C-alpha positions as CSV (number, residue, x, y, z in Angstrom):
1,M,-53.1,131.4,142.2
2,M,-52.1,127.9,141.6
3,Q,-52.5,126.6,138.0
4,S,-54.0,123.1,137.6
5,K,-51.9,120.4,136.0
6,K,-52.4,119.8,132.3
7,N,-53.3,116.3,131.3
8,K,-50.8,114.6,129.0
9,T,-52.3,112.8,126.0
10,L,-50.3,110.5,123.8
11,A,-51.7,110.2,120.3
12,I,-50.4,107.1,118.5
13,L,-50.9,106.6,114.8
14,G,-50.7,102.9,113.8
15,S,-51.4,103.4,110.1
16,P,-48.9,103.8,107.2
17,H,-51.3,106.3,105.6
18,T,-50.7,109.7,107.2
19,E,-53.5,111.2,105.1
20,G,-56.0,108.3,105.4
21,I,-59.2,108.1,107.4
22,T,-57.6,106.6,110.5
23,A,-55.0,109.5,110.6
24,K,-57.8,112.0,110.1
25,M,-59.8,110.5,112.9
26,L,-56.7,110.8,115.1
27,A,-56.3,114.5,114.1
28,I,-59.9,115.2,115.2
29,A,-59.2,113.5,118.5
30,M,-55.9,115.5,119.0
31,D,-57.7,118.8,118.3
32,A,-60.5,117.9,120.8
33,A,-57.9,117.0,123.4
34,R,-56.0,120.3,122.8
35,A,-59.3,122.2,123.0
36,R,-60.0,120.8,126.5
37,G,-56.5,121.9,127.5
38,D,-54.5,118.7,127.2
39,E,-50.8,118.7,126.3
40,V,-50.7,116.3,123.2
41,T,-47.8,114.4,122.0
42,Y,-48.0,112.7,118.5
43,L,-46.3,109.5,117.7
44,N,-46.3,107.8,114.3
45,L,-45.3,104.1,114.8
46,Y,-44.2,103.9,111.2
47,D,-41.5,106.6,111.9
48,K,-40.0,104.6,114.8
49,K,-37.5,101.7,114.9
50,I,-39.2,99.0,116.9
51,Q,-37.5,95.6,116.8
52,F,-39.5,92.4,117.3
53,C,-40.0,91.0,120.8
54,R,-37.6,88.2,121.5
55,G,-39.7,86.7,124.3
56,C,-37.0,86.8,126.9
57,N,-39.6,87.8,129.6
58,K,-37.2,90.1,131.4
59,C,-39.6,93.0,131.0
60,L,-42.0,91.2,133.3
61,E,-39.4,91.6,136.1
62,T,-38.0,95.0,135.2
63,A,-41.2,96.7,133.9
64,V,-39.3,97.9,130.8
65,C,-37.9,96.2,127.8
66,V,-34.2,95.4,128.2
67,M,-33.6,95.5,124.5
68,C,-32.8,99.1,124.3
69,N,-31.1,99.6,121.0
70,D,-34.3,101.0,119.3
71,D,-37.0,103.5,120.0
72,I,-38.9,101.5,122.6
73,S,-37.3,103.4,125.5
74,E,-38.7,106.7,124.2
75,I,-42.1,105.2,123.7
76,T,-42.1,103.6,127.1
77,A,-41.4,106.9,128.7
78,L,-44.2,108.6,126.8
79,V,-46.7,105.8,127.8
80,K,-45.7,106.1,131.4
81,E,-45.9,109.9,131.6
82,S,-49.3,110.1,129.8
83,D,-52.7,110.4,131.4
84,R,-54.5,109.3,128.3
85,I,-53.5,107.3,125.2
86,I,-55.3,107.6,121.9
87,L,-54.6,104.7,119.6
88,A,-55.7,105.0,116.0
89,A,-55.1,101.9,113.9
90,P,-56.9,100.5,110.8
91,A,-58.4,97.1,110.7
92,Y,-56.1,94.7,108.8
93,W,-57.4,91.1,108.4
94,A,-59.8,91.6,111.4
95,N,-56.8,92.7,113.5
96,V,-54.3,95.6,114.0
97,P,-51.4,96.2,111.7
98,A,-48.2,94.3,112.5
99,V,-46.5,97.5,113.8
100,V,-49.2,97.9,116.5
101,K,-49.1,94.3,117.6
102,N,-45.3,94.5,117.8
103,L,-45.7,97.6,120.0
104,F,-48.0,95.7,122.3
105,D,-45.5,92.8,122.5
106,R,-42.6,95.2,123.3
107,L,-44.7,97.0,126.0
108,R,-45.8,93.8,127.7
109,G,-43.8,94.3,130.9
110,V,-44.7,98.0,130.9
111,A,-48.4,97.2,130.9
112,M,-48.5,94.2,133.2
113,A,-46.7,91.9,135.7
114,E,-47.4,88.2,135.6
115,T,-48.7,86.5,138.7
116,N,-49.8,82.9,139.5
117,T,-53.4,83.9,138.6
118,F,-54.2,87.0,136.6
119,P,-51.8,89.7,135.2
120,K,-51.2,92.6,137.5
121,P,-51.8,95.9,135.7
122,R,-49.1,98.5,135.7
123,L,-50.9,101.3,133.9
124,S,-53.8,101.8,136.3
125,G,-55.2,105.4,136.5
126,K,-54.8,106.1,132.8
127,E,-57.4,106.3,130.2
128,Y,-57.5,105.3,126.5
129,V,-59.5,106.0,123.4
130,L,-59.5,103.6,120.4
131,L,-60.1,104.7,116.8
132,T,-60.2,102.4,113.8
133,A,-61.2,102.5,110.1
134,C,-62.2,99.5,108.0
135,N,-62.8,99.2,104.3
136,T,-65.7,96.9,104.9
137,P,-68.9,98.9,105.2
138,M,-71.2,98.9,108.2
139,P,-72.9,96.7,109.4
140,F,-70.8,94.1,107.7
141,A,-67.6,95.4,109.3
142,V,-69.1,94.3,112.6
143,I,-71.0,91.2,111.4
144,C,-68.0,89.8,109.7
145,G,-65.7,90.7,112.6
146,Q,-63.3,93.0,110.7
147,S,-63.5,96.1,112.9
148,T,-64.4,94.2,116.0
149,G,-61.3,92.0,115.7
150,A,-59.1,95.1,115.6
151,I,-60.9,96.7,118.6
152,R,-60.7,93.5,120.6
153,A,-56.9,93.3,120.1
154,M,-56.4,96.9,121.1
155,K,-58.8,96.7,124.1
156,E,-57.0,93.6,125.4
157,F,-53.7,95.5,125.8
158,F,-55.2,98.5,127.5
159,R,-57.6,96.5,129.7
160,T,-54.8,94.2,130.9
161,G,-52.7,97.3,131.7
162,G,-55.5,98.5,134.0
163,M,-56.5,101.5,131.9
164,K,-60.1,102.8,131.6
165,C,-61.8,103.1,128.2
166,K,-63.1,106.7,127.4
167,G,-64.4,105.9,124.0
168,I,-64.2,103.8,120.8
169,A,-65.0,105.0,117.3
170,V,-65.2,102.7,114.2
171,C,-65.5,104.2,110.7
172,G,-66.7,101.5,108.4
173,G,-66.6,101.7,104.6
174,A,-63.5,103.8,104.6
175,S,-62.3,102.8,101.2
176,G,-62.6,105.8,98.8
177,K,-63.5,108.2,101.6
178,T,-61.3,111.3,101.8
179,E,-62.9,112.9,104.9
180,V,-64.2,111.6,108.2
181,P,-68.1,111.7,108.1
182,D,-69.6,114.5,110.2
183,K,-71.4,112.0,112.5
184,M,-68.1,110.3,113.2
185,R,-66.3,113.6,113.8
186,R,-68.9,114.6,116.4
187,K,-68.7,111.2,118.1
188,I,-64.9,111.5,118.4
189,E,-65.1,115.1,119.7
190,R,-67.7,114.1,122.4
191,M,-65.1,111.7,123.9
192,F,-63.1,114.7,125.1
193,H,-65.9,116.7,126.8
């Protein structure tokens, strides 16, 4: 009997707080992915050496960053071989933390090719899940644009790459919380059914 191929899920933590709400949201998503049979690889961006993009644009021709004296080659391989990417990043100043933005810059040519009109996606056929936590409580996290700004930045990268969104979860009022609320936990788990 032939066994079906396991889906590969890449779980990326873009938070410096490995015990914070964003990290705990990612842990819930990873457990849900494993429960459905996915092979899950965990990547903490704060443990990786990722230099700043130099804007040489070579990656748009080569589909990989040519600056290979850091960990971007390893990350590129993980992105390319994954079927689904879960990105968990907190909202910092209505955006993503600098390490996440830097990752997007360095993966520019991996995600897209430039054309005379619209970018041509290079990650089509993959899925993504976005998780964020924001200290601003709901509904003000949305009204004031704190969480929506971070989600917008993350969606732009994946959408331009041609990936399909499988879910977004925003935990507002994260300051002082030590655990992910049950309602949020259930929402994240449903994304993997």
